[in-house]
Kinemage of the C-alpha trace (Angstrom):
@kinemage 1
@onewidth
@group {chain A} dominant
@subgroup {mainchain}
@vectorlist {calphas} color= white
{ca met a 1} P 98.767 77.760 110.010
{ca trp a 2} L 98.329 80.046 107.095
{ca ile a 3} L 101.994 81.159 107.466
{ca ser a 4} L 103.005 77.163 107.025
{ca ala a 5} L 101.072 77.044 104.080
{ca leu a 6} L 102.962 79.857 102.663
{ca leu a 7} L 106.345 78.429 102.702
{ca ser a 8} L 104.485 74.864 102.068
{ca val a 9} L 103.588 76.610 98.540
{ca leu a 10} L 106.696 77.691 97.607
{ca gly a 11} L 108.788 74.089 98.441
{ca ile a 12} L 110.833 76.228 101.067
{ca ala a 13} L 112.188 74.374 104.324
{ca leu a 14} L 113.156 77.550 106.218
{ca gln a 15} L 114.369 76.816 110.018
{ca ala a 16} L 112.129 78.455 112.209
{ca ser a 17} L 114.928 80.718 113.439
{ca val a 18} L 114.825 81.782 109.656
{ca val a 19} L 111.522 82.655 109.562
{ca thr a 20} L 111.393 85.050 112.842
{ca ala a 21} L 114.540 86.863 111.092
{ca gln a 22} L 112.418 87.486 107.825
{ca asp a 23} L 109.664 88.916 109.579
{ca gly a 24} L 111.392 91.150 111.569
{ca ser a 25} L 110.321 89.831 114.561
{ca ile a 26} L 112.264 90.529 118.126
{ca ser a 27} L 111.713 88.819 121.597
{ca gly a 28} L 112.451 91.478 124.172
{ca pro a 29} L 114.639 94.945 124.465
{ca thr a 30} L 117.362 95.189 121.979
{ca ser a 31} L 118.497 98.294 123.632
{ca ser a 32} L 119.121 99.853 127.455
{ca ser a 33} L 120.268 103.651 128.498
{ca ser a 34} L 123.796 102.039 129.932
{ca ala a 35} L 124.411 100.094 126.784
{ca ala a 36} L 123.441 103.036 124.386
{ca gly a 37} L 125.876 105.279 126.873
{ca tyr a 38} L 124.343 107.980 124.547
{ca ser a 39} L 124.757 111.748 124.709
{ca cys a 40} L 124.389 114.645 122.299
{ca asp a 41} L 124.343 118.198 123.174
{ca pro a 42} L 121.017 119.849 120.977
{ca ser a 43} L 122.695 123.263 121.019
{ca gln a 44} L 125.308 122.004 118.676
{ca cys a 45} L 122.776 118.959 117.003
{ca gln a 46} L 120.005 120.936 115.376
{ca leu a 47} L 117.544 120.701 112.549
{ca pro a 48} L 117.162 120.118 109.803
{ca asn a 49} L 120.180 118.500 109.297
{ca cys a 50} L 121.403 117.614 112.544
{ca asn a 51} L 118.488 115.735 115.320
{ca cys a 52} L 119.649 113.766 119.247
{ca ala a 53} L 117.972 110.784 120.115
{ca ser a 54} L 114.995 112.123 121.885
{ca thr a 55} L 111.807 111.265 122.849
{ca ser a 56} L 110.436 114.681 122.822
{ca pro a 57} L 109.380 116.631 119.625
{ca pro a 58} L 111.232 117.625 117.329
{ca gly a 59} L 111.838 121.588 117.082
{ca gly a 60} L 110.203 122.228 121.161
{ca leu a 61} L 106.746 121.672 119.517
{ca ser a 62} L 104.633 120.555 122.556
{ca pro a 63} L 102.859 117.230 122.052
{ca ser a 64} L 99.559 118.744 121.445
{ca asp a 65} L 100.395 120.487 118.436
{ca val a 66} L 102.239 117.138 117.157
{ca pro a 67} L 100.466 115.074 114.131
{ca gln a 68} L 100.498 111.293 115.168
{ca phe a 69} L 102.182 109.715 112.481
{ca val a 70} L 101.096 106.091 111.533
{ca val a 71} L 104.283 104.965 108.810
{ca phe a 72} L 103.033 102.243 106.257
{ca thr a 73} L 105.759 99.831 105.019
{ca ala a 74} L 105.861 97.103 103.028
{ca asp a 75} L 109.556 94.863 101.779
{ca asp a 76} L 110.386 92.503 99.661
{ca ala a 77} L 109.560 92.393 95.820
{ca ile a 78} L 106.838 94.623 94.169
{ca gln a 79} L 104.408 92.264 91.989
{ca ser a 80} L 100.836 92.453 91.031
{ca tyr a 81} L 99.509 90.452 94.413
{ca thr a 82} L 101.743 92.549 96.741
{ca ile a 83} L 100.153 95.838 95.349
{ca asp a 84} L 96.877 94.324 95.940
{ca ser a 85} L 97.780 93.348 99.110
{ca val a 86} L 98.936 96.655 100.368
{ca asn a 87} L 95.770 98.277 98.315
{ca gln a 88} L 93.307 96.035 100.280
{ca phe a 89} L 94.275 98.367 103.260
{ca leu a 90} L 95.114 101.900 101.944
{ca ala a 91} L 93.402 102.459 98.333
{ca gln a 92} L 89.983 103.958 99.505
{ca arg a 93} L 92.095 106.220 102.258
{ca gln a 94} L 93.000 109.388 102.451
{ca asn a 95} L 94.558 111.959 104.997
{ca pro a 96} L 92.618 114.635 107.085
{ca asn a 97} L 93.860 116.669 103.804
{ca gly a 98} L 91.621 114.791 101.405
{ca cys a 99} L 95.131 113.726 99.993
{ca pro a 100} L 95.191 109.705 99.446
{ca ile a 101} L 97.696 107.568 101.322
{ca lys a 102} L 101.317 107.371 100.702
{ca met a 103} L 103.393 104.822 101.827
{ca thr a 104} L 107.069 103.034 101.710
{ca tyr a 105} L 108.277 100.502 99.693
{ca phe a 106} L 111.420 98.969 100.420
{ca thr a 107} L 112.294 97.297 97.006
{ca ser a 108} L 114.308 94.045 96.757
{ca leu a 109} L 114.935 92.849 93.340
{ca asn a 110} L 114.452 89.017 92.900
{ca tyr a 111} L 110.849 88.611 91.247
{ca thr a 112} L 110.159 92.286 91.195
{ca asn a 113} L 108.017 93.509 87.971
{ca tyr a 114} L 109.830 96.805 87.140
{ca thr a 115} L 106.606 98.294 85.140
{ca leu a 116} L 104.703 98.055 88.779
{ca val a 117} L 107.528 99.656 90.564
{ca thr a 118} L 107.372 102.504 88.000
{ca asp a 119} L 103.463 102.906 88.642
{ca trp a 120} L 103.804 103.089 92.310
{ca tyr a 121} L 106.463 105.412 92.199
{ca val a 122} L 104.658 107.680 89.852
{ca ala a 123} L 101.311 107.318 91.857
{ca gly a 124} L 103.287 109.377 94.636
{ca asn a 125} L 104.622 106.249 96.479
{ca glu a 126} L 108.170 106.450 98.190
{ca ile a 127} L 110.903 103.714 96.248
{ca ala a 128} L 113.747 102.564 98.836
{ca asp a 129} L 116.508 99.744 99.017
{ca his a 130} L 116.409 96.685 100.618
{ca thr a 131} L 119.145 95.013 98.612
{ca met a 132} L 119.362 93.611 94.786
{ca thr a 133} L 119.113 89.758 96.220
{ca his a 134} L 117.592 89.989 99.570
{ca val a 135} L 120.766 89.712 101.705
{ca gly a 136} L 121.502 90.676 105.315
{ca ser a 137} L 124.798 92.614 106.041
{ca pro a 138} L 124.617 93.450 102.168
{ca pro a 139} L 127.982 94.025 100.845
{ca ala a 140} L 128.201 97.801 98.447
{ca asp a 141} L 126.951 95.914 95.247
{ca glu a 142} L 123.949 94.394 96.362
{ca ile a 143} L 122.937 98.117 97.757
{ca asn a 144} L 124.114 100.466 95.079
{ca gly a 145} L 123.375 97.656 92.822
{ca asn a 146} L 119.980 97.998 93.756
{ca ile a 147} L 119.392 101.573 92.949
{ca ile a 148} L 120.965 101.191 89.496
{ca ala a 149} L 118.961 98.479 87.909
{ca leu a 150} L 115.691 100.533 89.960
{ca asn a 151} L 117.031 103.607 88.156
{ca ala a 152} L 117.519 101.691 84.661
{ca leu a 153} L 114.926 99.367 84.202
{ca ala a 154} L 111.857 101.375 86.413
{ca gly a 155} L 112.906 104.876 85.692
{ca ile a 156} L 112.907 106.338 89.519
{ca pro a 157} L 115.360 108.945 89.633
{ca leu a 158} L 118.385 107.846 91.093
{ca asp a 159} L 117.960 111.014 93.842
{ca ala a 160} L 114.689 109.429 95.060
{ca ile a 161} L 115.911 106.119 96.405
{ca gln a 162} L 116.867 107.848 99.693
{ca gly a 163} L 115.667 105.101 102.153
{ca phe a 164} L 117.230 101.844 103.276
{ca arg a 165} L 116.448 98.974 104.921
{ca ala a 166} L 118.149 95.595 105.493
{ca pro a 167} L 116.606 92.140 104.884
{ca tyr a 168} L 115.933 90.441 107.699
{ca leu a 169} L 116.810 93.765 110.042
{ca asn a 170} L 120.258 92.118 110.051
{ca tyr a 171} L 122.960 95.216 109.444
{ca thr a 172} L 126.311 96.148 111.182
{ca ala a 173} L 128.343 99.324 111.889
{ca gln a 174} L 129.851 99.119 108.059
{ca thr a 175} L 126.048 99.030 106.581
{ca leu a 176} L 125.327 102.442 108.087
{ca gln a 177} L 128.606 103.548 106.600
{ca leu a 178} L 128.054 102.341 103.156
{ca leu a 179} L 124.795 103.817 103.070
{ca ala a 180} L 126.408 107.253 103.573
{ca asn a 181} L 129.073 106.773 101.167
{ca val a 182} L 126.213 106.442 98.591
{ca asp a 183} L 124.735 109.081 99.848
{ca phe a 184} L 121.135 107.784 101.422
{ca thr a 185} L 119.212 109.748 103.888
{ca tyr a 186} L 118.147 107.255 106.131
{ca asp a 187} L 118.063 104.005 107.241
{ca ser a 188} L 115.054 101.971 108.941
{ca ser a 189} L 116.747 98.812 110.209
{ca ser a 190} L 117.148 99.509 113.663
{ca ala a 191} L 113.785 98.653 116.736
{ca ala a 192} L 112.825 100.465 119.057
{ca ser a 193} L 111.989 97.951 121.471
{ca ile a 194} L 111.324 99.426 125.014
{ca pro a 195} L 107.663 100.858 125.281
{ca val a 196} L 106.883 104.727 125.584
{ca thr a 197} L 105.646 104.162 129.139
{ca asp a 198} L 108.795 102.797 130.218
{ca pro a 199} L 110.985 105.493 131.532
{ca gly a 200} L 114.102 103.826 129.814
{ca thr a 201} L 112.348 103.397 126.285
{ca asp a 202} L 114.616 103.699 123.035
{ca ala a 203} L 111.221 104.859 121.119
{ca tyr a 204} L 113.274 107.965 120.063
{ca trp a 205} L 111.938 110.286 117.193
{ca pro a 206} L 113.817 110.231 114.116
{ca tyr a 207} L 117.295 111.316 114.850
{ca thr a 208} L 120.627 111.615 113.200
{ca leu a 209} L 123.775 109.720 113.442
{ca asp a 210} L 126.350 112.512 114.387
{ca asn a 211} L 126.675 111.178 117.884
{ca gly a 212} L 126.101 107.212 117.424
{ca leu a 213} L 123.266 104.904 117.100
{ca ala a 214} L 121.128 104.749 120.067
{ca asn a 215} L 119.108 101.514 119.161
{ca asp a 216} L 119.751 98.018 118.726
{ca cys a 217} L 122.729 98.177 121.256
{ca leu a 218} L 122.401 94.704 122.831
{ca thr a 219} L 122.125 92.677 119.692
{ca val a 220} L 124.392 94.726 117.173
{ca glu a 221} L 128.321 94.862 117.596
{ca gly a 222} L 130.369 97.958 117.190
{ca ile a 223} L 127.512 100.533 117.611
{ca cys a 224} L 126.017 102.915 120.142
{ca lys a 225} L 128.434 104.491 123.080
{ca gly a 226} L 129.076 107.501 120.248
{ca leu a 227} L 129.083 105.028 117.372
{ca pro a 228} L 128.964 104.783 113.971
{ca lys a 229} L 129.744 108.725 114.269
{ca ile a 230} L 128.012 109.438 110.638
{ca pro a 231} L 127.027 113.207 110.562
{ca gly a 232} L 124.182 113.852 108.403
{ca leu a 233} L 122.830 109.869 108.204
{ca trp a 234} L 119.084 109.662 109.800
{ca glu a 235} L 117.623 106.471 111.957
{ca ile a 236} L 114.031 106.186 111.394
{ca pro a 237} L 113.382 103.399 114.404
{ca met a 238} L 111.339 100.577 113.704
{ca tyr a 239} L 108.385 101.034 116.260
{ca ala a 240} L 107.235 97.921 118.132
{ca phe a 241} L 103.470 96.706 119.818
{ca phe a 242} L 103.455 95.587 123.007
{ca asp a 243} L 101.123 93.210 124.284
{ca glu a 244} L 100.075 92.365 127.940
{ca leu a 245} L 103.405 90.941 128.976
{ca gly a 246} L 104.096 94.865 128.194
{ca ile a 247} L 108.265 94.785 127.759
{ca asp a 248} L 108.409 90.866 127.548
{ca gly a 249} L 105.700 91.496 124.541
{ca pro a 250} L 106.881 92.993 121.611
{ca his a 251} L 105.684 92.843 117.965
{ca leu a 252} L 107.890 94.747 114.941
{ca met a 253} L 107.082 93.292 111.553
{ca asp a 254} L 103.559 91.793 110.676
{ca pro a 255} L 102.553 91.789 113.938
{ca trp a 256} L 99.143 89.614 113.163
{ca leu a 257} L 101.513 86.793 112.481
{ca asp a 258} L 102.713 86.710 115.991
{ca thr a 259} L 100.753 84.875 118.945
{ca ala a 260} L 99.768 87.520 122.050
{ca asn a 261} L 100.019 87.538 125.804
{ca gly a 262} L 101.943 84.083 125.378
{ca ala a 263} L 99.213 82.362 124.156
{ca ser a 264} L 99.851 79.189 121.921
{ca ala a 265} L 97.604 80.684 118.618
{ca val a 266} L 96.992 83.490 116.881
{ca asn a 267} L 93.888 85.997 118.285
{ca asp a 268} L 92.976 88.654 115.967
{ca thr a 269} L 90.920 90.321 118.871
{ca ala a 270} L 93.965 90.062 121.010
{ca thr a 271} L 96.235 91.361 118.573
{ca phe a 272} L 93.462 94.286 117.599
{ca glu a 273} L 93.736 95.155 121.606
{ca tyr a 274} L 97.307 95.354 121.978
{ca met a 275} L 97.704 97.147 118.900
{ca lys a 276} L 95.220 100.078 120.003
{ca asn a 277} L 97.213 99.731 123.236
{ca thr a 278} L 100.352 100.708 121.565
{ca phe a 279} L 99.282 103.358 119.766
{ca thr a 280} L 97.284 105.106 122.461
{ca ala a 281} L 100.008 105.147 124.927
{ca his a 282} L 102.353 106.781 121.681
{ca tyr a 283} L 98.934 109.296 121.385
{ca thr a 284} L 98.378 110.329 124.838
{ca gly a 285} L 102.579 110.704 125.231
{ca asn a 286} L 104.981 112.253 123.197
{ca arg a 287} L 103.599 110.980 119.850
{ca gln a 288} L 106.415 109.800 118.683
{ca pro a 289} L 105.693 107.984 115.258
{ca ile a 290} L 104.031 104.786 114.686
{ca gly a 291} L 104.503 102.313 112.075
{ca leu a 292} L 102.463 98.785 110.511
{ca tyr a 293} L 105.836 97.426 108.790
{ca thr a 294} L 104.626 94.574 106.262
{ca his a 295} L 105.359 91.689 104.182
{ca pro a 296} L 102.659 92.183 102.023
{ca ile a 297} L 103.241 88.284 100.548
{ca his a 298} L 101.210 87.246 103.889
{ca leu a 299} L 98.148 89.159 103.248
{ca ser a 300} L 98.074 88.427 99.520
{ca thr a 301} L 94.280 86.909 98.134
{ca thr a 302} L 95.358 86.978 94.815
{ca tyr a 303} L 98.599 84.745 95.345
{ca pro a 304} L 97.884 81.166 94.710
{ca gly a 305} L 97.483 78.834 97.668
{ca val a 306} L 97.979 81.635 100.139
{ca asp a 307} L 94.872 82.562 102.189
{ca pro a 308} L 95.247 84.603 104.904
{ca pro a 309} L 92.274 84.684 107.155
{ca asn a 310} L 89.656 86.899 105.989
{ca ser a 311} L 89.414 88.085 109.866
{ca thr a 312} L 92.804 88.952 109.897
{ca ile a 313} L 92.685 91.717 106.481
{ca gln a 314} L 89.043 92.739 108.660
{ca met a 315} L 90.921 93.317 111.685
{ca ile a 316} L 93.770 95.524 110.236
{ca asn a 317} L 91.204 97.162 108.101
{ca asp a 318} L 88.611 98.183 111.746
{ca tyr a 319} L 92.436 99.011 112.929
{ca leu a 320} L 93.325 101.790 110.496
{ca asp a 321} L 89.417 103.072 110.628
{ca trp a 322} L 90.014 103.062 114.433
{ca leu a 323} L 93.363 105.108 114.272
{ca gln a 324} L 91.279 107.607 111.641
{ca met a 325} L 88.894 108.865 113.626
{ca gln a 326} L 91.430 109.955 116.262
{ca gln a 327} L 92.052 113.660 115.806
{ca asp a 328} L 95.154 114.347 114.014
{ca val a 329} L 96.285 111.390 112.891
{ca trp a 330} L 97.904 111.203 109.424
{ca ile a 331} L 99.199 108.178 107.731
{ca val a 332} L 102.494 108.744 106.083
{ca ser a 333} L 105.596 107.041 104.217
{ca asn a 334} L 109.103 107.815 105.646
{ca glu a 335} L 109.725 110.086 103.510
{ca gln a 336} L 107.110 112.190 104.368
{ca leu a 337} L 107.742 111.318 108.207
{ca leu a 338} L 111.212 112.435 107.461
{ca ala a 339} L 110.310 115.870 105.953
{ca trp a 340} L 108.270 116.953 109.027
{ca val a 341} L 111.034 116.014 111.445
{ca arg a 342} L 113.545 117.891 109.551
{ca asn a 343} L 110.572 121.053 109.173
{ca pro a 344} L 108.476 120.635 112.075
{ca val a 345} L 105.197 122.614 111.914
{ca pro a 346} L 102.533 122.417 114.180
{ca val a 347} L 99.329 120.513 113.817
{ca ser a 348} L 97.617 123.942 112.757
{ca glu a 349} L 99.610 123.914 109.447
{ca leu a 350} L 100.028 120.592 107.936
{ca asp a 351} L 97.411 121.395 105.422
{ca ser a 352} L 99.979 123.641 103.782
{ca phe a 353} L 102.533 121.111 104.296
{ca glu a 354} L 104.051 120.762 100.770
{ca pro a 355} L 105.357 117.212 101.723
{ca leu a 356} L 102.064 115.977 102.537
{ca lys a 357} L 99.700 118.197 99.633
{ca cys a 358} L 98.262 116.199 96.660
{ca ser a 359} L 100.902 116.440 94.491
{ca thr a 360} L 100.866 114.178 90.864
{ca pro a 361} L 101.907 114.864 87.278
{ca gln a 362} L 99.576 116.238 84.860
{ca val a 363} L 99.746 114.058 81.318
{ca asp a 364} L 97.212 113.996 79.442
{ca ser a 365} L 95.628 110.762 79.905
{ca ser a 366} L 94.904 110.272 75.706
{ca leu a 367} L 98.611 110.223 74.969
{ca lys a 368} L 100.150 107.015 74.227
{ca ile a 369} L 103.652 107.185 76.568
{ca cys a 370} L 105.657 104.444 78.995
{ca asn a 371} L 105.434 106.901 81.799
{ca gly a 372} L 104.245 104.650 84.907
{ca ile a 373} L 100.593 105.624 84.567
{ca pro a 374} L 98.090 102.766 83.412
{ca gln a 375} L 96.028 104.704 80.708
{ca asn a 376} L 99.220 105.998 79.339
{ca glu a 377} L 101.318 103.531 78.789
{ca ala a 378} L 98.872 100.229 78.630
{ca gly a 379} L 100.268 98.752 75.166
{ca leu a 380} L 103.468 99.523 75.053
{ca leu a 381} L 105.326 97.530 78.015
{ca glu a 382} L 108.247 95.085 76.730
{ca glu a 383} L 108.056 91.622 78.413
{ca cys a 384} L 111.579 90.220 79.724
{ca asp a 385} L 110.852 86.687 79.997
{ca phe a 386} L 113.520 85.645 81.825
{ca pro a 387} L 113.266 82.162 83.092
{ca asp a 388} L 113.925 82.836 86.942
{ca phe a 389} L 112.219 86.253 86.977
{ca pro a 390} L 110.055 87.162 84.634
{ca phe a 391} L 108.781 90.910 84.352
{ca phe a 392} L 107.570 93.918 82.149
{ca thr a 393} L 109.346 97.267 81.571
{ca cys a 394} L 109.220 100.774 79.872
{ca tyr a 395} L 113.021 100.914 79.537
{ca gly a 396} L 113.899 97.928 77.586
{ca cys a 397} L 114.881 94.738 78.407
{ca pro a 398} L 119.188 93.691 79.469
{ca gln a 399} L 120.496 91.006 77.678
{ca val a 400} L 120.918 89.175 80.718
{ca glu a 401} L 119.529 89.358 84.259
{ca val a 402} L 120.420 92.098 86.402
{ca ser a 403} L 123.171 90.685 89.312
{ca pro a 404} L 125.430 92.839 92.111
{ca ser a 405} L 128.073 92.602 89.609
{ca asn a 406} L 126.321 93.735 86.456
{ca pro a 407} L 122.876 95.850 87.643
{ca asn a 408} L 122.420 97.588 83.757
{ca pro a 409} L 123.279 95.128 81.268
{ca pro a 410} L 123.086 95.980 77.974
{ca gln a 411} L 119.616 96.468 76.435
{ca gln a 412} L 118.351 93.348 74.007
{ca val a 413} L 116.374 95.003 71.098
{ca pro a 414} L 113.753 92.931 69.892
{ca ala a 415} L 113.677 92.623 66.110
{ca gly a 416} L 111.713 95.169 64.365
{ca gln a 417} L 111.502 97.735 67.440
{ca gln a 418} L 113.930 100.361 68.031
{ca ile a 419} L 116.155 100.885 71.505
{ca arg a 420} L 114.750 102.479 74.303
{ca tyr a 421} L 116.020 105.314 76.270
{ca arg a 422} L 116.160 105.308 80.239
{ca leu a 423} L 115.306 108.238 82.205
{ca pro a 424} L 117.757 110.777 81.743
{ca ser a 425} L 118.848 113.242 84.647
{ca asn a 426} L 116.692 116.196 83.461
{ca cys a 427} L 113.126 114.980 82.804
{ca ser a 428} L 111.166 113.236 85.661
{ca thr a 429} L 109.543 109.675 84.717
{ca pro a 430} L 105.832 111.182 84.359
{ca phe a 431} L 106.731 113.282 81.166
{ca trp a 432} L 109.903 111.101 79.633
{ca asp a 433} L 108.979 109.004 76.665
{ca pro a 434} L 111.890 106.382 76.549
{ca ile a 435} L 110.528 105.111 72.830
{ca ala a 436} L 111.020 108.625 71.254
{ca gly a 437} L 113.699 109.807 73.634
{ca ser a 438} L 112.005 113.008 74.430
{ca cys a 439} L 110.488 115.221 77.292
{ca leu a 440} L 107.124 115.730 77.622
{ca cys a 441} L 107.507 118.573 79.679
{ca gln a 442} L 107.205 121.937 78.453
{ca ser a 443} L 106.375 123.925 81.749
{ca ser a 444} L 108.395 125.328 84.548
{ca ala a 445} L 106.174 123.445 86.883
{ca cys a 446} L 107.642 119.859 85.416
{ca ala a 447} L 111.277 121.052 85.325
{ca phe a 448} L 113.372 118.753 86.914
{ca thr a 449} L 117.100 117.730 87.557
{ca asp a 450} L 118.642 114.502 89.716
{ca asn a 451} L 121.632 114.329 91.022
{ca ser a 452} L 124.549 111.471 90.771
{ca arg a 453} L 125.490 109.209 93.371
{ca pro a 454} L 128.957 107.745 93.249
{ca ile a 455} L 127.534 104.327 92.829
{ca gly a 456} L 129.588 103.131 89.825
{ca pro a 457} L 132.834 101.067 89.752
{ca asn a 458} L 135.320 101.950 91.908
{ca gly a 459} L 132.516 104.775 93.799
{ca ala a 460} L 132.248 106.415 89.888
{ca asn a 461} L 129.341 108.739 89.503
{ca leu a 462} L 126.788 108.035 87.993
{ca thr a 463} L 124.198 109.485 86.136
{ca gly a 464} L 121.156 108.438 84.248
{ca gly a 465} L 120.127 107.948 81.104
{ca gly a 466} L 121.583 106.033 78.032
{ca thr a 467} L 120.239 102.796 77.085
{ca gly a 468} L 122.052 100.207 79.279
{ca gly a 469} L 125.908 98.320 79.866
{ca asp a 470} L 126.707 102.001 81.132
{ca gly a 471} L 130.119 101.634 82.844
{ca phe a 472} L 129.663 98.081 83.301
{ca asp a 473} L 130.677 95.968 80.082
{ca gly a 474} L 132.756 98.935 78.575
{ca ser a 475} L 130.059 99.526 75.896
{ca gly a 476} L 129.343 102.880 77.379
{ca gly a 477} L 125.924 102.400 75.884
{ca thr a 478} L 123.641 104.829 74.019
{ca pro a 479} L 123.838 108.172 75.332
{ca thr a 480} L 120.150 109.854 75.825
{ca pro a 481} L 118.763 112.471 73.689
{ca thr a 482} L 119.938 115.524 75.838
{ca tyr a 483} L 116.901 117.242 77.264
{ca ile a 484} L 116.419 120.966 77.383
{ca asn a 485} L 114.653 122.355 80.638
{ca phe a 486} L 111.844 124.471 79.486
{ca asn a 487} L 113.515 128.044 79.015
{ca gly a 488} L 115.931 127.250 81.330
{ca ala a 489} L 113.879 126.814 84.504
{ca thr a 490} L 115.189 125.844 87.763
{ca pro a 491} L 114.665 122.554 88.351
{ca val a 492} L 112.495 121.421 91.536
{ca lys a 493} L 111.493 117.485 92.438
{ca leu a 494} L 109.088 115.583 90.967
{ca trp a 495} L 106.598 115.931 94.007
{ca ser a 496} L 106.862 119.557 94.975
{ca gly a 497} L 103.538 121.634 95.291
{ca ser a 498} L 103.409 122.991 91.860
{ca leu a 499} L 102.566 119.764 90.493
{ca val a 500} L 98.870 119.489 91.833
{ca gly a 501} L 96.467 117.028 91.023
{ca met a 502} L 94.275 114.152 92.621
{ca met a 503} L 95.515 110.679 91.110
{ca ser a 504} L 95.063 107.344 93.308
{ca ala a 505} L 97.057 104.555 93.299
{ca leu a 506} L 93.905 102.734 92.832
{ca val a 507} L 94.756 102.102 89.397
{ca val a 508} L 98.025 100.594 90.324
{ca gly a 509} L 96.293 98.134 91.311
{ca ala a 510} L 94.127 97.168 88.814
{ca phe a 511} L 96.888 97.236 86.782
{ca gly a 512} L 99.043 95.319 88.251
{ca ala a 513} L 96.621 92.272 87.958
{ca ala a 514} L 96.595 92.159 84.532
{ca thr a 515} L 100.420 92.280 83.998
{ca gly a 516} L 101.890 90.570 87.204
{ca trp a 517} L 104.004 87.221 87.399
{ca val a 518} L 103.358 85.482 90.055
{ca leu a 519} L 106.656 84.821 91.896
{ca val a 520} L 107.586 85.764 95.262
{ca asn a 521} L 110.731 86.228 97.373
{ca val a 522} L 111.056 85.259 100.688
């Protein structure tokens, strides 16, 4: 079995229960109406900042006016082989408006190649938090340190990291409170584990925790029946597939690794059929989202020793082809899904809906700037040759490996080179030159402002910039040269509709194959 081969390659002996948890499997319902004890007054809880857990589309829209969203996510380290794995399914695809598909990558840092995180983000994808070292029920430093390190070494704006998924899907009520404390927008760790055709389904549209959680009520202590009450924090459930066993045959993460219908061996044809059937139940009902939640390593064709069946890869692509033949189907990131839920518009207006538009920064391809665009940054990356986690970055290597207690170490400056400047709060990633410490933005269209977040020691507010060590080793680092927005323009977010272009993520995979380190986190 090829998952066993993967574990053999890694030289790791794991109990079956740990493997199951890693893959995000569930064996039956994780909630029920009685266990949820959920109550919410929709007249008091209204969009865009509050939404009741409901099987009905948001905004009072009829299902026939609602797009069928298919969320695509990936978990764990970002390396060349994981980008290649995702690209074999998404790189050639477009949504109905002609824009490239975007997805959400829940990123943990062990074995991550930071320059590929930068590239993936600048190509328009969402980077989300999966803790630094991949621990379940994580403490605050694992969550906050991930944000700090991704900002420092990958140039991801602090305010762009808005989503979280718990490793092993192992979270507590305290985990959700920790997210709210540091200004996360959403969590996506809970399961929708009852078919949409069941009267007691827990397949709710994304909702806020103003009235507590309504999923996982049978499996997580201290939640549901009005708890935890965290106004404004969104929950995006992970929607399971169901085979012929119905409620007793759920499949959540990496369903293609599971056996179906009580069989003893994986069968791609059976997987294909139940994935289509579950989608159809959503599509012909209230059109709750459905998702493909992946660990890309399992489907990598470029990681030595991992040999996923060609039939499985073909089956997943056939499934995506079939999905895209259906009318009004959009493959999106969690960020894009939530933008629509908060401001729902009929499917007839999606072509003009800003979060789904083709948006990319306009940077002269002839410029030499380490900015997350492969043709610009070629030859400018620094190699951080740590024995455990070697990686490349645009933003200068740290003196020591990052850790929850020290997520932004002082920078190590190679002999004959100059210190590099980290992304400041007033210049977006593709326009920032970390070597010159200057911003290329010369128009109001690319003006940008990041927000501080209370993720520092003792809850201190941190902002981007500096050269490393800021607030953690006492040195304070070197301040980033101040950049003043062009003509005092009002800042906009990086992916606003004013930044229009047509850049595909295809080049990211090709570049990653040339620069990535072959390491894996399990």
